[in-house]
C-alpha positions in Angstrom: 146.3 -4.0 172.9 148.5 -5.3 170.8 152.4 -5.5 169.9 154.8 -8.3 171.2 156.2 -6.6 174.4 154.9 -8.1 177.6 152.8 -6.4 179.9 154.0 -5.1 183.4 151.7 -5.4 186.1 151.9 -1.5 187.9 149.9 -1.4 191.2 152.4 2.0 191.5 151.7 1.8 195.4 155.1 2.3 196.6 155.4 5.1 199.7 158.7 4.9 201.0 159.1 8.9 202.1 159.7 10.3 198.8 162.0 8.3 197.7 161.9 6.9 193.6 159.6 4.5 193.1 161.9 1.3 192.0 159.0 0.0 189.6 159.4 3.4 187.8 162.8 3.4 187.8 162.8 -0.1 185.9 160.3 1.3 183.4 162.7 4.2 182.6 165.5 1.7 181.5 163.2 -0.2 179.6 164.0 0.7 175.5 160.6 2.7 174.5 157.1 2.6 175.8 156.0 -0.4 178.1 152.6 -2.2 177.9 151.5 -1.9 182.0 148.1 -2.9 183.6 147.2 -0.7 186.2 144.6 -1.1 189.1 141.7 -0.5 186.9 140.4 -0.5 183.7 139.5 -3.0 181.4 142.6 -3.1 178.8 146.6 -1.7 179.0 148.2 0.9 178.4 151.6 2.3 176.8 153.4 3.6 179.2 155.7 6.5 177.8 158.8 7.9 180.2 161.5 10.1 178.7 160.6 13.4 178.3 160.8 14.2 174.6 158.6 11.2 174.8 156.4 12.5 176.6 156.3 16.0 175.0 155.5 14.3 171.5 152.9 12.6 173.3 151.0 15.7 174.9 151.3 18.0 172.0 150.4 15.2 169.6 146.7 15.6 168.3 146.4 12.1 167.3 146.3 11.1 170.8 143.0 12.2 172.0 142.0 13.1 175.9 138.6 13.8 174.6 138.3 10.2 173.1 138.7 8.3 177.0 135.3 9.5 178.0 132.5 6.9 178.3 135.3 4.0 178.2 136.4 2.0 181.3 140.2 3.1 181.0 143.5 1.9 182.6 143.2 4.5 186.3 145.1 4.1 189.7 141.3 5.0 191.4 138.2 2.9 191.0 136.1 5.9 189.7 137.4 8.1 187.7 138.7 11.6 189.6 138.1 13.7 186.5 134.3 14.3 184.8 133.0 14.2 181.1 133.0 18.0 181.5 136.3 18.5 182.2 138.9 20.1 180.4 141.3 18.1 181.4 139.6 15.6 179.2 138.9 18.1 176.2 141.1 18.5 172.8 142.3 20.9 170.9 140.0 23.7 169.8 137.7 23.0 172.2 140.1 22.8 175.0 142.5 26.1 173.5 139.2 28.1 173.7 138.7 26.9 176.9 142.0 27.7 178.5 142.7 30.6 176.8 139.7 32.5 178.1 140.2 30.5 181.7 143.9 31.4 182.2 143.0 35.6 181.8 141.9 34.9 185.8 145.6 33.6 186.4 148.1 36.0 184.8 151.3 37.1 186.6 149.5 40.6 187.1 146.0 38.9 188.6 148.5 36.5 190.9 150.2 39.6 192.4 146.8 40.8 193.0 145.7 37.9 195.0 149.6 37.1 196.8 148.4 39.9 199.7 145.3 37.5 200.5 147.9 34.2 200.1 149.7 36.4 202.8 147.5 37.1 204.9 145.7 33.2 205.1 149.6 32.2 206.0 149.9 34.6 208.4 146.9 33.7 209.8 148.1 29.8 210.0 151.3 30.7 211.1 149.5 33.0 214.0 147.8 30.5 215.8 150.7 27.5 214.8 153.1 30.5 216.9 150.3 30.8 220.3 149.8 26.5 220.2 154.2 26.7 220.7 156.1 23.5 220.0 156.1 20.8 219.2 153.5 21.7 216.5 152.2 19.5 213.1 152.7 21.7 210.3 150.9 19.7 207.7 147.7 20.3 210.0 148.8 23.8 210.9 150.3 25.0 207.2 150.2 22.3 204.4 146.5 20.8 204.5 145.0 24.1 205.3 146.8 26.9 203.6 146.0 25.7 199.4 142.1 24.9 200.5 141.3 27.9 201.9 143.5 30.3 199.8 141.4 28.5 196.6 138.3 28.3 198.8 138.6 32.0 199.4 139.5 32.8 196.2 136.9 30.9 194.9 134.2 33.2 197.0 133.2 30.1 198.8 131.5 30.8 202.7 133.6 29.5 205.2 131.1 27.3 206.4 131.0 25.7 203.3 134.6 24.7 203.0 134.8 21.6 205.7 132.1 19.8 203.0 133.9 21.1 200.1 137.1 19.2 201.6 135.2 16.1 202.4 133.6 16.2 199.0 137.4 16.3 197.8 139.1 14.2 199.5 137.0 11.1 198.3 137.5 11.5 194.8 141.3 11.3 195.6 140.9 7.7 197.4 142.3 4.5 195.7 140.6 1.7 197.9 138.2 -0.4 195.8 135.5 0.2 198.4 135.7 3.6 197.9 133.9 3.8 194.3 130.2 4.1 195.6 131.2 7.6 198.1 134.0 9.0 195.4 130.5 8.7 193.1 128.5 10.7 195.1 131.0 13.7 196.4 131.5 14.1 192.9 127.7 14.7 192.0 127.6 16.5 194.9 130.4 19.0 193.8 128.9 19.4 190.4 125.6 20.5 192.1 127.7 22.8 194.3 129.4 24.6 191.4 126.9 25.2 189.0 124.8 26.8 192.1 127.5 29.1 192.5 128.3 29.8 189.0 124.3 30.8 188.5 124.8 33.0 191.6 128.0 34.9 190.1 126.6 35.2 186.7 123.9 37.8 188.3 126.2 39.3 191.4 129.4 39.3 190.1 132.2 39.5 193.5 136.1 39.8 193.0 136.7 36.3 192.9 138.0 33.7 190.5 134.7 32.1 189.2 134.0 36.4 188.6 136.9 36.9 186.8 136.6 33.8 184.2 133.1 34.6 183.9 134.2 38.2 182.8 137.0 36.8 180.3 136.6 37.5 176.8 138.0 36.9 173.8 136.4 38.7 171.3 132.4 37.5 171.6 133.9 34.6 173.2 133.1 33.0 176.8 132.8 30.9 178.8 129.4 29.4 179.7 128.0 28.3 182.8 129.1 24.4 182.7 132.6 25.1 181.5 132.7 27.9 184.3 131.6 25.0 187.0 133.9 22.6 185.4 137.0 25.0 186.3 136.0 25.6 189.9 135.6 22.5 190.7 139.4 21.9 188.8 140.3 24.8 191.0 138.8 23.0 194.4 140.1 20.0 193.7 143.7 21.1 192.9 143.4 23.3 196.2 143.6 19.9 198.1 146.3 17.7 196.1 148.7 19.5 194.1 149.8 22.5 196.4 149.0 20.7 199.9 151.6 17.7 198.8 154.4 20.1 197.8 154.7 22.2 200.8 154.8 19.5 203.3 156.8 17.3 200.1 159.6 20.7 200.2 159.3 21.2 203.9 160.3 17.6 204.6 162.9 18.1 202.0 164.4 21.8 203.8 164.3 19.8 207.7 166.1 16.5 206.6 168.9 18.4 204.0 170.8 21.0 206.1 172.3 21.9 203.0 168.9 22.9 201.5 167.5 25.2 204.4 170.7 27.0 205.1 171.2 27.5 201.2 167.8 29.5 201.5 168.6 31.2 204.8 171.8 32.7 203.3 170.3 33.4 200.3 166.6 33.8 200.3 166.3 35.7 197.0 166.9 31.9 195.6 163.1 30.7 196.6 161.5 30.8 193.2 164.5 28.8 191.5 164.8 26.5 194.4 161.4 25.4 194.3 161.6 24.4 191.0 164.3 22.3 191.4 162.2 20.7 194.3 159.3 20.0 191.9 161.0 18.5 189.7 162.6 16.0 192.0 160.0 15.1 194.1 157.8 12.3 193.1 154.4 14.1 194.9 152.3 11.0 193.6 151.6 7.7 192.3 152.1 6.1 189.4 150.4 8.3 186.6 147.4 10.5 186.5 144.7 10.5 182.8 145.8 8.7 179.3 144.9 9.6 176.2 143.6 7.4 173.2 145.4 6.5 169.5 142.8 8.0 167.1 144.7 6.2 164.7 148.2 4.3 164.4 151.4 5.7 164.6 155.0 5.2 165.5 156.5 6.5 168.8 160.0 6.3 170.6 160.4 2.8 168.8 156.7 1.4 169.3 154.0 1.2 167.1 150.6 2.3 168.7 147.3 1.0 167.0 144.5 3.0 167.0 142.3 2.8 170.0 145.3 2.1 172.4 145.7 4.1 175.5 149.1 5.9 176.1 150.0 6.8 179.2 152.9 9.0 180.3 154.9 9.8 183.5 156.0 12.6 184.5 157.6 12.4 187.6 160.5 9.9 184.9 160.3 12.8 182.2 161.5 15.2 185.3 164.6 12.3 186.1 165.6 11.7 182.5 169.4 12.2 182.3 169.4 13.2 178.9 167.5 16.5 179.9 168.6 17.1 183.8 172.6 15.8 184.4 172.3 13.5 187.7 168.5 13.7 188.1 168.3 12.1 191.4 170.1 14.7 193.1 168.3 18.3 194.0 170.9 20.4 192.7 170.6 24.2 193.5 173.0 25.4 190.4 171.4 23.6 188.2 169.8 25.9 185.0 166.4 26.6 185.1 164.8 24.6 182.7 161.3 24.2 182.4 160.1 20.6 184.0 156.6 18.5 183.9 155.2 18.8 187.8 152.8 20.9 186.3 151.8 19.2 182.4 152.9 19.7 179.6 151.5 20.8 176.4 147.9 21.8 176.1 147.2 20.1 179.5 149.4 22.4 181.3 147.9 23.5 184.8 146.8 26.6 183.8 146.9 27.6 187.5 150.2 27.1 188.0 151.1 30.9 188.7 148.7 31.1 191.6 150.2 27.2 192.5 154.1 28.8 192.7 152.9 32.0 194.5 151.4 29.9 197.5 154.7 28.1 197.9 157.1 30.4 197.8 154.3 32.8 200.2 153.9 29.0 202.5 157.3 28.5 202.4 159.2 31.7 202.7 156.4 32.9 205.3 157.5 29.7 207.5 161.1 30.3 206.9 161.3 34.0 207.7 159.3 33.3 210.9 160.1 30.3 212.0 164.4 30.6 211.3 165.0 27.7 213.5 162.5 25.2 212.4 163.5 21.8 213.0 161.9 18.8 212.8 160.4 17.4 216.7 160.7 13.3 216.0 163.6 11.6 214.1 162.9 11.4 210.1 162.2 7.4 210.0 159.0 8.1 212.5 157.2 10.0 210.2 153.9 8.4 208.6 153.2 9.2 205.0 150.0 8.5 203.0 149.0 5.3 201.6 145.2 5.5 200.6 145.3 8.3 198.1 147.5 9.0 194.9 149.2 11.4 196.9 153.2 11.0 198.1 153.0 13.3 201.2 153.7 13.0 205.3 151.3 13.0 207.2 152.1 14.7 209.9 155.5 16.9 210.5 155.8 17.7 214.1 158.5 20.5 214.2 159.5 22.8 216.9 161.5 26.2 217.1 
């Protein structure tokens, strides 16, 4: 790294409920990009925090995701979560082609067709929670299983394989230095499993997402077996990551802020907009994700970035940028529906966002419909929060009704 700015050591290990990480808040207040040092990787990185600057980084082809492959890039976990073949580390035009083909499985009409299956899975889980009776742990009954069951069901994976897939995915998200070997093994296991699954679907297509992506065409173009396997793995990862955190976090906020719950009870039709405002507000992960590397010298938000420098962005800080969102630290249910960055931006925005939103709408909507008197069964300060992974969510949510 070059430049005259000091390097800030950033463990990004803050886990206090859904309070915003003070280290990130401090970095937001600094003038332009800041040089940071993360727990893993052999180099410093630049961190970009403002909405417009993050938008520039995510759309500037001089900053490459593919360029980080083979490098010990700065990151939060001992083993890189992303595979070298993943769409998350592709650059245009390759990424454009793959995204265009894969996204055909996630059009709004495709997701609308999937919604009855999501509702059925949610109701089965809520039936079981109701049978057990209060107090019941909402994380164990709904937040953990619903996104996992949904994505594994939609991928057409046999139910007896679900625990194995879930455990391997969890191993990839752990941040402890002693977890590296387990993460390497888990990644290899998942990669081999999905390669075999794709081969099966080529010969015997079904009504699952892998078959839908395999059938996607753009003229003569289609996804090859390796691309399909990587997309399936990415979906399995996201099914145990963002959606799980967000169901828990959104429910936690509804249970601890009565005005939010009351608003949805009075105006259930506003649920999609309320969810987007809460997604903007919630710090659903720690720190930052996958960096980019500069392919040439460039100026970025007042900083001189040299070729070979790593550049990280924070979607969490972009979502709290006061120039885009007045009073950004407030959940404003009357805020105009302005796109946020929780699902990313630019060429690496989550292609499965319509599916994720359907899951959230079903999970929260059915929960409030079936349990209108839902409440926390313990004091909020008694809740335990995840400290082992890069995620931010309560480990349990004991509820009564």
